[in-house]
PyMOL CGO cylinders between C-alpha atoms (Angstrom):
from pymol import cmd
from pymol.cgo import CYLINDER

trace = [
    CYLINDER, -54.74, -105.10, 185.28, -54.46, -105.68, 181.60, 0.3, 1, 1, 1, 1, 1, 1,
    CYLINDER, -54.46, -105.68, 181.60, -57.65, -107.23, 180.15, 0.3, 1, 1, 1, 1, 1, 1,
    CYLINDER, -57.65, -107.23, 180.15, -55.86, -108.88, 177.20, 0.3, 1, 1, 1, 1, 1, 1,
    CYLINDER, -55.86, -108.88, 177.20, -52.41, -108.86, 175.90, 0.3, 1, 1, 1, 1, 1, 1,
    CYLINDER, -52.41, -108.86, 175.90, -50.49, -109.99, 172.85, 0.3, 1, 1, 1, 1, 1, 1,
    CYLINDER, -50.49, -109.99, 172.85, -46.85, -110.78, 172.42, 0.3, 1, 1, 1, 1, 1, 1,
    CYLINDER, -46.85, -110.78, 172.42, -44.70, -110.83, 169.31, 0.3, 1, 1, 1, 1, 1, 1,
    CYLINDER, -44.70, -110.83, 169.31, -41.13, -111.71, 168.75, 0.3, 1, 1, 1, 1, 1, 1,
    CYLINDER, -41.13, -111.71, 168.75, -39.17, -111.24, 165.60, 0.3, 1, 1, 1, 1, 1, 1,
    CYLINDER, -39.17, -111.24, 165.60, -35.61, -112.35, 164.80, 0.3, 1, 1, 1, 1, 1, 1,
    CYLINDER, -35.61, -112.35, 164.80, -33.75, -111.30, 161.65, 0.3, 1, 1, 1, 1, 1, 1,
    CYLINDER, -33.75, -111.30, 161.65, -30.26, -112.38, 160.91, 0.3, 1, 1, 1, 1, 1, 1,
    CYLINDER, -30.26, -112.38, 160.91, -29.38, -110.00, 158.03, 0.3, 1, 1, 1, 1, 1, 1,
    CYLINDER, -29.38, -110.00, 158.03, -31.03, -106.88, 156.64, 0.3, 1, 1, 1, 1, 1, 1,
    CYLINDER, -31.03, -106.88, 156.64, -29.72, -104.45, 153.99, 0.3, 1, 1, 1, 1, 1, 1,
    CYLINDER, -29.72, -104.45, 153.99, -30.61, -101.08, 152.59, 0.3, 1, 1, 1, 1, 1, 1,
    CYLINDER, -30.61, -101.08, 152.59, -29.22, -100.01, 149.15, 0.3, 1, 1, 1, 1, 1, 1,
    CYLINDER, -29.22, -100.01, 149.15, -29.24, -96.32, 148.10, 0.3, 1, 1, 1, 1, 1, 1,
    CYLINDER, -29.24, -96.32, 148.10, -29.10, -96.18, 144.35, 0.3, 1, 1, 1, 1, 1, 1,
    CYLINDER, -29.10, -96.18, 144.35, -28.40, -93.50, 141.66, 0.3, 1, 1, 1, 1, 1, 1,
    CYLINDER, -28.40, -93.50, 141.66, -29.59, -93.39, 138.16, 0.3, 1, 1, 1, 1, 1, 1,
    CYLINDER, -29.59, -93.39, 138.16, -26.77, -94.22, 135.59, 0.3, 1, 1, 1, 1, 1, 1,
    CYLINDER, -26.77, -94.22, 135.59, -27.05, -92.12, 132.37, 0.3, 1, 1, 1, 1, 1, 1,
    CYLINDER, -27.05, -92.12, 132.37, -26.84, -93.97, 129.10, 0.3, 1, 1, 1, 1, 1, 1,
    CYLINDER, -26.84, -93.97, 129.10, -24.96, -92.69, 126.16, 0.3, 1, 1, 1, 1, 1, 1,
    CYLINDER, -24.96, -92.69, 126.16, -27.40, -94.09, 123.70, 0.3, 1, 1, 1, 1, 1, 1,
    CYLINDER, -27.40, -94.09, 123.70, -31.20, -94.49, 124.58, 0.3, 1, 1, 1, 1, 1, 1,
    CYLINDER, -31.20, -94.49, 124.58, -32.00, -98.00, 123.25, 0.3, 1, 1, 1, 1, 1, 1,
    CYLINDER, -32.00, -98.00, 123.25, -35.43, -98.14, 124.83, 0.3, 1, 1, 1, 1, 1, 1,
    CYLINDER, -35.43, -98.14, 124.83, -34.03, -100.41, 127.60, 0.3, 1, 1, 1, 1, 1, 1,
    CYLINDER, -34.03, -100.41, 127.60, -35.11, -100.08, 131.30, 0.3, 1, 1, 1, 1, 1, 1,
    CYLINDER, -35.11, -100.08, 131.30, -32.98, -97.47, 133.13, 0.3, 1, 1, 1, 1, 1, 1,
    CYLINDER, -32.98, -97.47, 133.13, -29.94, -98.75, 135.00, 0.3, 1, 1, 1, 1, 1, 1,
    CYLINDER, -29.94, -98.75, 135.00, -29.14, -97.92, 138.61, 0.3, 1, 1, 1, 1, 1, 1,
    CYLINDER, -29.14, -97.92, 138.61, -25.92, -98.40, 140.50, 0.3, 1, 1, 1, 1, 1, 1,
    CYLINDER, -25.92, -98.40, 140.50, -25.44, -98.35, 144.23, 0.3, 1, 1, 1, 1, 1, 1,
    CYLINDER, -25.44, -98.35, 144.23, -24.11, -95.36, 146.22, 0.3, 1, 1, 1, 1, 1, 1,
    CYLINDER, -24.11, -95.36, 146.22, -23.90, -96.86, 149.67, 0.3, 1, 1, 1, 1, 1, 1,
    CYLINDER, -23.90, -96.86, 149.67, -25.31, -100.11, 151.23, 0.3, 1, 1, 1, 1, 1, 1,
    CYLINDER, -25.31, -100.11, 151.23, -26.26, -100.32, 154.89, 0.3, 1, 1, 1, 1, 1, 1,
    CYLINDER, -26.26, -100.32, 154.89, -26.26, -103.53, 156.86, 0.3, 1, 1, 1, 1, 1, 1,
    CYLINDER, -26.26, -103.53, 156.86, -27.82, -104.61, 160.00, 0.3, 1, 1, 1, 1, 1, 1,
    CYLINDER, -27.82, -104.61, 160.00, -27.23, -108.14, 161.49, 0.3, 1, 1, 1, 1, 1, 1,
    CYLINDER, -27.23, -108.14, 161.49, -28.89, -110.09, 164.23, 0.3, 1, 1, 1, 1, 1, 1,
    CYLINDER, -28.89, -110.09, 164.23, -31.93, -107.88, 164.71, 0.3, 1, 1, 1, 1, 1, 1,
    CYLINDER, -31.93, -107.88, 164.71, -34.18, -108.78, 167.68, 0.3, 1, 1, 1, 1, 1, 1,
    CYLINDER, -34.18, -108.78, 167.68, -37.78, -107.17, 167.98, 0.3, 1, 1, 1, 1, 1, 1,
    CYLINDER, -37.78, -107.17, 167.98, -39.93, -107.95, 171.01, 0.3, 1, 1, 1, 1, 1, 1,
    CYLINDER, -39.93, -107.95, 171.01, -43.29, -106.31, 171.43, 0.3, 1, 1, 1, 1, 1, 1,
    CYLINDER, -43.29, -106.31, 171.43, -46.21, -106.55, 173.77, 0.3, 1, 1, 1, 1, 1, 1,
    CYLINDER, -46.21, -106.55, 173.77, -49.61, -105.10, 173.06, 0.3, 1, 1, 1, 1, 1, 1,
    CYLINDER, -49.61, -105.10, 173.06, -52.37, -104.50, 175.52, 0.3, 1, 1, 1, 1, 1, 1,
    CYLINDER, -52.37, -104.50, 175.52, -55.51, -102.55, 175.83, 0.3, 1, 1, 1, 1, 1, 1,
    CYLINDER, -55.51, -102.55, 175.83, -53.62, -99.68, 177.64, 0.3, 1, 1, 1, 1, 1, 1,
    CYLINDER, -53.62, -99.68, 177.64, -50.18, -99.55, 175.85, 0.3, 1, 1, 1, 1, 1, 1,
    CYLINDER, -50.18, -99.55, 175.85, -47.90, -101.03, 173.38, 0.3, 1, 1, 1, 1, 1, 1,
    CYLINDER, -47.90, -101.03, 173.38, -44.26, -101.82, 174.35, 0.3, 1, 1, 1, 1, 1, 1,
    CYLINDER, -44.26, -101.82, 174.35, -41.46, -102.50, 171.83, 0.3, 1, 1, 1, 1, 1, 1,
    CYLINDER, -41.46, -102.50, 171.83, -37.75, -103.08, 172.28, 0.3, 1, 1, 1, 1, 1, 1,
    CYLINDER, -37.75, -103.08, 172.28, -35.37, -103.29, 169.26, 0.3, 1, 1, 1, 1, 1, 1,
    CYLINDER, -35.37, -103.29, 169.26, -31.83, -104.56, 169.61, 0.3, 1, 1, 1, 1, 1, 1,
    CYLINDER, -31.83, -104.56, 169.61, -29.29, -104.60, 166.65, 0.3, 1, 1, 1, 1, 1, 1,
    CYLINDER, -29.29, -104.60, 166.65, -25.80, -106.35, 167.31, 0.3, 1, 1, 1, 1, 1, 1,
    CYLINDER, -25.80, -106.35, 167.31, -24.07, -105.10, 164.12, 0.3, 1, 1, 1, 1, 1, 1,
    CYLINDER, -24.07, -105.10, 164.12, -24.45, -101.96, 162.03, 0.3, 1, 1, 1, 1, 1, 1,
    CYLINDER, -24.45, -101.96, 162.03, -22.29, -100.99, 159.10, 0.3, 1, 1, 1, 1, 1, 1,
    CYLINDER, -22.29, -100.99, 159.10, -22.45, -98.74, 155.94, 0.3, 1, 1, 1, 1, 1, 1,
    CYLINDER, -22.45, -98.74, 155.94, -20.06, -99.29, 152.91, 0.3, 1, 1, 1, 1, 1, 1,
    CYLINDER, -20.06, -99.29, 152.91, -19.50, -97.13, 149.86, 0.3, 1, 1, 1, 1, 1, 1,
    CYLINDER, -19.50, -97.13, 149.86, -20.18, -98.92, 146.62, 0.3, 1, 1, 1, 1, 1, 1,
    CYLINDER, -20.18, -98.92, 146.62, -20.16, -96.37, 143.92, 0.3, 1, 1, 1, 1, 1, 1,
    CYLINDER, -20.16, -96.37, 143.92, -17.50, -96.69, 141.12, 0.3, 1, 1, 1, 1, 1, 1,
    CYLINDER, -17.50, -96.69, 141.12, -14.20, -94.83, 142.24, 0.3, 1, 1, 1, 1, 1, 1,
    CYLINDER, -14.20, -94.83, 142.24, -15.22, -94.47, 145.79, 0.3, 1, 1, 1, 1, 1, 1,
    CYLINDER, -15.22, -94.47, 145.79, -12.11, -93.43, 147.75, 0.3, 1, 1, 1, 1, 1, 1,
    CYLINDER, -12.11, -93.43, 147.75, -13.19, -95.16, 150.87, 0.3, 1, 1, 1, 1, 1, 1,
    CYLINDER, -13.19, -95.16, 150.87, -14.57, -98.60, 151.59, 0.3, 1, 1, 1, 1, 1, 1,
    CYLINDER, -14.57, -98.60, 151.59, -16.04, -98.42, 154.99, 0.3, 1, 1, 1, 1, 1, 1,
    CYLINDER, -16.04, -98.42, 154.99, -18.18, -95.48, 155.85, 0.3, 1, 1, 1, 1, 1, 1,
    CYLINDER, -18.18, -95.48, 155.85, -19.66, -96.42, 159.24, 0.3, 1, 1, 1, 1, 1, 1,
    CYLINDER, -19.66, -96.42, 159.24, -18.30, -99.10, 161.60, 0.3, 1, 1, 1, 1, 1, 1,
    CYLINDER, -18.30, -99.10, 161.60, -18.35, -99.93, 165.37, 0.3, 1, 1, 1, 1, 1, 1,
    CYLINDER, -18.35, -99.93, 165.37, -15.67, -98.11, 167.21, 0.3, 1, 1, 1, 1, 1, 1,
    CYLINDER, -15.67, -98.11, 167.21, -12.78, -100.39, 168.02, 0.3, 1, 1, 1, 1, 1, 1,
    CYLINDER, -12.78, -100.39, 168.02, -11.23, -100.09, 171.51, 0.3, 1, 1, 1, 1, 1, 1,
    CYLINDER, -11.23, -100.09, 171.51, -9.81, -102.24, 174.19, 0.3, 1, 1, 1, 1, 1, 1,
    CYLINDER, -9.81, -102.24, 174.19, -12.90, -102.41, 176.28, 0.3, 1, 1, 1, 1, 1, 1,
    CYLINDER, -12.90, -102.41, 176.28, -15.24, -102.98, 173.31, 0.3, 1, 1, 1, 1, 1, 1,
    CYLINDER, -15.24, -102.98, 173.31, -17.20, -106.21, 173.28, 0.3, 1, 1, 1, 1, 1, 1,
    CYLINDER, -17.20, -106.21, 173.28, -18.24, -107.38, 169.69, 0.3, 1, 1, 1, 1, 1, 1,
    CYLINDER, -18.24, -107.38, 169.69, -21.12, -109.48, 171.30, 0.3, 1, 1, 1, 1, 1, 1,
    CYLINDER, -21.12, -109.48, 171.30, -22.85, -106.31, 172.76, 0.3, 1, 1, 1, 1, 1, 1,
    CYLINDER, -22.85, -106.31, 172.76, -25.63, -104.80, 171.06, 0.3, 1, 1, 1, 1, 1, 1,
    CYLINDER, -25.63, -104.80, 171.06, -24.71, -101.62, 169.09, 0.3, 1, 1, 1, 1, 1, 1,
    CYLINDER, -24.71, -101.62, 169.09, -28.19, -100.19, 169.11, 0.3, 1, 1, 1, 1, 1, 1,
    CYLINDER, -28.19, -100.19, 169.11, -30.88, -100.57, 171.70, 0.3, 1, 1, 1, 1, 1, 1,
    CYLINDER, -30.88, -100.57, 171.70, -34.32, -98.81, 171.35, 0.3, 1, 1, 1, 1, 1, 1,
    CYLINDER, -34.32, -98.81, 171.35, -37.14, -99.11, 173.85, 0.3, 1, 1, 1, 1, 1, 1,
    CYLINDER, -37.14, -99.11, 173.85, -40.49, -97.42, 173.28, 0.3, 1, 1, 1, 1, 1, 1,
    CYLINDER, -40.49, -97.42, 173.28, -43.98, -97.31, 174.93, 0.3, 1, 1, 1, 1, 1, 1,
    CYLINDER, -43.98, -97.31, 174.93, -46.93, -96.04, 172.95, 0.3, 1, 1, 1, 1, 1, 1,
    CYLINDER, -46.93, -96.04, 172.95, -50.30, -95.07, 174.39, 0.3, 1, 1, 1, 1, 1, 1,
    CYLINDER, -50.30, -95.07, 174.39, -53.45, -95.64, 172.55, 0.3, 1, 1, 1, 1, 1, 1,
    CYLINDER, -53.45, -95.64, 172.55, -55.12, -92.64, 170.99, 0.3, 1, 1, 1, 1, 1, 1,
    CYLINDER, -55.12, -92.64, 170.99, -58.13, -91.75, 168.76, 0.3, 1, 1, 1, 1, 1, 1,
    CYLINDER, -58.13, -91.75, 168.76, -56.67, -88.49, 167.36, 0.3, 1, 1, 1, 1, 1, 1,
    CYLINDER, -56.67, -88.49, 167.36, -54.03, -87.91, 164.65, 0.3, 1, 1, 1, 1, 1, 1,
    CYLINDER, -54.03, -87.91, 164.65, -51.39, -87.23, 167.17, 0.3, 1, 1, 1, 1, 1, 1,
    CYLINDER, -51.39, -87.23, 167.17, -49.54, -90.51, 168.49, 0.3, 1, 1, 1, 1, 1, 1,
    CYLINDER, -49.54, -90.51, 168.49, -48.65, -90.23, 172.09, 0.3, 1, 1, 1, 1, 1, 1,
    CYLINDER, -48.65, -90.23, 172.09, -45.22, -91.73, 173.10, 0.3, 1, 1, 1, 1, 1, 1,
    CYLINDER, -45.22, -91.73, 173.10, -45.03, -92.33, 176.88, 0.3, 1, 1, 1, 1, 1, 1,
    CYLINDER, -45.03, -92.33, 176.88, -41.46, -93.42, 176.82, 0.3, 1, 1, 1, 1, 1, 1,
    CYLINDER, -41.46, -93.42, 176.82, -38.60, -93.48, 174.26, 0.3, 1, 1, 1, 1, 1, 1,
    CYLINDER, -38.60, -93.48, 174.26, -34.99, -94.53, 174.99, 0.3, 1, 1, 1, 1, 1, 1,
    CYLINDER, -34.99, -94.53, 174.99, -32.09, -94.80, 172.47, 0.3, 1, 1, 1, 1, 1, 1,
    CYLINDER, -32.09, -94.80, 172.47, -28.77, -96.29, 173.27, 0.3, 1, 1, 1, 1, 1, 1,
    CYLINDER, -28.77, -96.29, 173.27, -26.05, -96.32, 170.65, 0.3, 1, 1, 1, 1, 1, 1,
    CYLINDER, -26.05, -96.32, 170.65, -22.49, -97.69, 171.08, 0.3, 1, 1, 1, 1, 1, 1,
    CYLINDER, -22.49, -97.69, 171.08, -19.47, -95.67, 169.79, 0.3, 1, 1, 1, 1, 1, 1,
    CYLINDER, -19.47, -95.67, 169.79, -19.14, -95.55, 166.05, 0.3, 1, 1, 1, 1, 1, 1,
    CYLINDER, -19.14, -95.55, 166.05, -16.51, -94.63, 163.47, 0.3, 1, 1, 1, 1, 1, 1,
    CYLINDER, -16.51, -94.63, 163.47, -17.70, -92.41, 160.46, 0.3, 1, 1, 1, 1, 1, 1,
    CYLINDER, -17.70, -92.41, 160.46, -15.53, -91.89, 157.43, 0.3, 1, 1, 1, 1, 1, 1,
    CYLINDER, -15.53, -91.89, 157.43, -17.04, -89.45, 154.96, 0.3, 1, 1, 1, 1, 1, 1,
    CYLINDER, -17.04, -89.45, 154.96, -15.56, -88.09, 151.73, 0.3, 1, 1, 1, 1, 1, 1,
    CYLINDER, -15.56, -88.09, 151.73, -16.78, -84.96, 149.97, 0.3, 1, 1, 1, 1, 1, 1,
    CYLINDER, -16.78, -84.96, 149.97, -17.91, -86.85, 146.72, 0.3, 1, 1, 1, 1, 1, 1,
    CYLINDER, -17.91, -86.85, 146.72, -19.92, -89.39, 148.58, 0.3, 1, 1, 1, 1, 1, 1,
    CYLINDER, -19.92, -89.39, 148.58, -21.63, -86.58, 150.67, 0.3, 1, 1, 1, 1, 1, 1,
    CYLINDER, -21.63, -86.58, 150.67, -22.49, -84.81, 147.38, 0.3, 1, 1, 1, 1, 1, 1,
    CYLINDER, -22.49, -84.81, 147.38, -24.14, -87.94, 146.09, 0.3, 1, 1, 1, 1, 1, 1,
    CYLINDER, -24.14, -87.94, 146.09, -26.22, -88.43, 149.35, 0.3, 1, 1, 1, 1, 1, 1,
    CYLINDER, -26.22, -88.43, 149.35, -27.35, -84.88, 149.82, 0.3, 1, 1, 1, 1, 1, 1,
    CYLINDER, -27.35, -84.88, 149.82, -29.79, -84.74, 146.63, 0.3, 1, 1, 1, 1, 1, 1,
    CYLINDER, -29.79, -84.74, 146.63, -31.48, -88.04, 147.70, 0.3, 1, 1, 1, 1, 1, 1,
    CYLINDER, -31.48, -88.04, 147.70, -32.43, -86.62, 151.03, 0.3, 1, 1, 1, 1, 1, 1,
    CYLINDER, -32.43, -86.62, 151.03, -33.37, -83.21, 149.58, 0.3, 1, 1, 1, 1, 1, 1,
    CYLINDER, -33.37, -83.21, 149.58, -35.85, -84.81, 147.29, 0.3, 1, 1, 1, 1, 1, 1,
    CYLINDER, -35.85, -84.81, 147.29, -37.29, -87.03, 149.89, 0.3, 1, 1, 1, 1, 1, 1,
    CYLINDER, -37.29, -87.03, 149.89, -37.93, -84.11, 152.32, 0.3, 1, 1, 1, 1, 1, 1,
    CYLINDER, -37.93, -84.11, 152.32, -39.35, -81.95, 149.63, 0.3, 1, 1, 1, 1, 1, 1,
    CYLINDER, -39.35, -81.95, 149.63, -42.07, -84.56, 148.60, 0.3, 1, 1, 1, 1, 1, 1,
    CYLINDER, -42.07, -84.56, 148.60, -45.33, -82.78, 149.66, 0.3, 1, 1, 1, 1, 1, 1,
    CYLINDER, -45.33, -82.78, 149.66, -47.42, -85.78, 148.99, 0.3, 1, 1, 1, 1, 1, 1,
    CYLINDER, -47.42, -85.78, 148.99, -46.10, -87.66, 151.89, 0.3, 1, 1, 1, 1, 1, 1,
    CYLINDER, -46.10, -87.66, 151.89, -48.48, -87.97, 154.83, 0.3, 1, 1, 1, 1, 1, 1,
    CYLINDER, -48.48, -87.97, 154.83, -46.93, -86.54, 157.96, 0.3, 1, 1, 1, 1, 1, 1,
    CYLINDER, -46.93, -86.54, 157.96, -47.48, -87.97, 161.32, 0.3, 1, 1, 1, 1, 1, 1,
    CYLINDER, -47.48, -87.97, 161.32, -47.26, -85.99, 164.55, 0.3, 1, 1, 1, 1, 1, 1,
    CYLINDER, -47.26, -85.99, 164.55, -45.90, -87.32, 167.88, 0.3, 1, 1, 1, 1, 1, 1,
    CYLINDER, -45.90, -87.32, 167.88, -46.25, -86.19, 171.51, 0.3, 1, 1, 1, 1, 1, 1,
    CYLINDER, -46.25, -86.19, 171.51, -43.45, -87.41, 173.77, 0.3, 1, 1, 1, 1, 1, 1,
    CYLINDER, -43.45, -87.41, 173.77, -43.87, -87.75, 177.60, 0.3, 1, 1, 1, 1, 1, 1,
    CYLINDER, -43.87, -87.75, 177.60, -40.31, -89.05, 178.10, 0.3, 1, 1, 1, 1, 1, 1,
    CYLINDER, -40.31, -89.05, 178.10, -37.50, -89.03, 175.56, 0.3, 1, 1, 1, 1, 1, 1,
    CYLINDER, -37.50, -89.03, 175.56, -34.01, -89.88, 176.19, 0.3, 1, 1, 1, 1, 1, 1,
    CYLINDER, -34.01, -89.88, 176.19, -30.84, -90.40, 173.96, 0.3, 1, 1, 1, 1, 1, 1,
    CYLINDER, -30.84, -90.40, 173.96, -27.85, -91.64, 175.86, 0.3, 1, 1, 1, 1, 1, 1,
    CYLINDER, -27.85, -91.64, 175.86, -24.53, -89.99, 175.10, 0.3, 1, 1, 1, 1, 1, 1,
    CYLINDER, -24.53, -89.99, 175.10, -23.29, -90.96, 171.59, 0.3, 1, 1, 1, 1, 1, 1,
    CYLINDER, -23.29, -90.96, 171.59, -19.62, -91.05, 170.83, 0.3, 1, 1, 1, 1, 1, 1,
    CYLINDER, -19.62, -91.05, 170.83, -18.96, -90.51, 167.21, 0.3, 1, 1, 1, 1, 1, 1,
    CYLINDER, -18.96, -90.51, 167.21, -15.44, -90.42, 165.80, 0.3, 1, 1, 1, 1, 1, 1,
    CYLINDER, -15.44, -90.42, 165.80, -15.64, -89.00, 162.27, 0.3, 1, 1, 1, 1, 1, 1,
    CYLINDER, -15.64, -89.00, 162.27, -13.24, -88.27, 159.52, 0.3, 1, 1, 1, 1, 1, 1,
    CYLINDER, -13.24, -88.27, 159.52, -14.05, -85.90, 156.59, 0.3, 1, 1, 1, 1, 1, 1,
    CYLINDER, -14.05, -85.90, 156.59, -11.90, -86.62, 153.60, 0.3, 1, 1, 1, 1, 1, 1,
    CYLINDER, -11.90, -86.62, 153.60, -11.60, -83.39, 151.49, 0.3, 1, 1, 1, 1, 1, 1,
    CYLINDER, -11.60, -83.39, 151.49, -10.22, -83.89, 147.97, 0.3, 1, 1, 1, 1, 1, 1,
    CYLINDER, -10.22, -83.89, 147.97, -8.28, -81.07, 146.64, 0.3, 1, 1, 1, 1, 1, 1,
    CYLINDER, -8.28, -81.07, 146.64, -8.55, -80.47, 142.87, 0.3, 1, 1, 1, 1, 1, 1,
    CYLINDER, -8.55, -80.47, 142.87, -5.48, -80.28, 140.79, 0.3, 1, 1, 1, 1, 1, 1,
    CYLINDER, -5.48, -80.28, 140.79, -4.52, -76.65, 139.90, 0.3, 1, 1, 1, 1, 1, 1,
    CYLINDER, -4.52, -76.65, 139.90, -2.87, -75.69, 136.54, 0.3, 1, 1, 1, 1, 1, 1,
    CYLINDER, -2.87, -75.69, 136.54, -0.58, -72.67, 136.45, 0.3, 1, 1, 1, 1, 1, 1,
    CYLINDER, -0.58, -72.67, 136.45, 0.64, -71.19, 133.20, 0.3, 1, 1, 1, 1, 1, 1,
    CYLINDER, 0.64, -71.19, 133.20, 4.12, -69.81, 133.40, 0.3, 1, 1, 1, 1, 1, 1,
    CYLINDER, 4.12, -69.81, 133.40, 4.80, -66.38, 131.96, 0.3, 1, 1, 1, 1, 1, 1,
    CYLINDER, 4.80, -66.38, 131.96, 8.32, -66.73, 130.81, 0.3, 1, 1, 1, 1, 1, 1,
    CYLINDER, 8.32, -66.73, 130.81, 7.27, -68.90, 127.75, 0.3, 1, 1, 1, 1, 1, 1,
    CYLINDER, 7.27, -68.90, 127.75, 7.81, -72.33, 129.32, 0.3, 1, 1, 1, 1, 1, 1,
    CYLINDER, 7.81, -72.33, 129.32, 5.00, -74.99, 129.41, 0.3, 1, 1, 1, 1, 1, 1,
    CYLINDER, 5.00, -74.99, 129.41, 2.40, -75.07, 132.04, 0.3, 1, 1, 1, 1, 1, 1,
    CYLINDER, 2.40, -75.07, 132.04, 3.18, -76.70, 135.28, 0.3, 1, 1, 1, 1, 1, 1,
    CYLINDER, 3.18, -76.70, 135.28, 0.88, -78.51, 137.55, 0.3, 1, 1, 1, 1, 1, 1,
    CYLINDER, 0.88, -78.51, 137.55, 0.64, -78.34, 141.38, 0.3, 1, 1, 1, 1, 1, 1,
    CYLINDER, 0.64, -78.34, 141.38, -1.62, -80.33, 143.62, 0.3, 1, 1, 1, 1, 1, 1,
    CYLINDER, -1.62, -80.33, 143.62, -2.12, -80.73, 147.28, 0.3, 1, 1, 1, 1, 1, 1,
    CYLINDER, -2.12, -80.73, 147.28, -2.48, -84.05, 148.98, 0.3, 1, 1, 1, 1, 1, 1,
    CYLINDER, -2.48, -84.05, 148.98, -5.70, -85.46, 150.29, 0.3, 1, 1, 1, 1, 1, 1,
    CYLINDER, -5.70, -85.46, 150.29, -5.79, -85.30, 154.03, 0.3, 1, 1, 1, 1, 1, 1,
    CYLINDER, -5.79, -85.30, 154.03, -8.50, -86.23, 156.38, 0.3, 1, 1, 1, 1, 1, 1,
    CYLINDER, -8.50, -86.23, 156.38, -10.11, -83.73, 158.82, 0.3, 1, 1, 1, 1, 1, 1,
    CYLINDER, -10.11, -83.73, 158.82, -10.60, -85.77, 162.07, 0.3, 1, 1, 1, 1, 1, 1,
    CYLINDER, -10.60, -85.77, 162.07, -12.93, -84.93, 164.76, 0.3, 1, 1, 1, 1, 1, 1,
    CYLINDER, -12.93, -84.93, 164.76, -14.23, -86.76, 167.81, 0.3, 1, 1, 1, 1, 1, 1,
    CYLINDER, -14.23, -86.76, 167.81, -17.59, -85.73, 169.12, 0.3, 1, 1, 1, 1, 1, 1,
    CYLINDER, -17.59, -85.73, 169.12, -19.80, -86.74, 171.99, 0.3, 1, 1, 1, 1, 1, 1,
    CYLINDER, -19.80, -86.74, 171.99, -23.40, -85.91, 171.11, 0.3, 1, 1, 1, 1, 1, 1,
]
cmd.load_cgo(trace, "trace")
């Protein structure tokens, strides 16, 4: 029997996260630094339900739409992450479903009694230039030693099979070859072709 309980329900129609990069200015006029977006992640129709008692805290998160777009100038692709389109896919289904049960604790280690993650199939399109822009951001975030680290202990943790169809776009640089017979230089280039893989994690 629970002595007391509190319930919470949160509905968010739209939520976005912008990853920005610093834009270098040719002339420093003392103006504030300019930033330009690299990628923008969007989550739509978010439902969060929670119940808190004196013995546990239960939370359930459901997201119906998830997408990531490339926004930097000259990006070769528009859509980076999308729901996988198939004949059996239902656009009204939640693309992400997370359920978690936390137990109260007095120590620095949080105890997770149950955690389940269900993710619908996704299409990931990633090009080399965008990847090189994203990597330094995560490298700096992980190397920040001032961030307080939280430890977790899991009693039960499950991730349902995730189907990820991804394409890696490798851009071949133009190669310049100088002729030895006195003629002018000639240029050869190789086309840009995606390397496609389909993985089930």
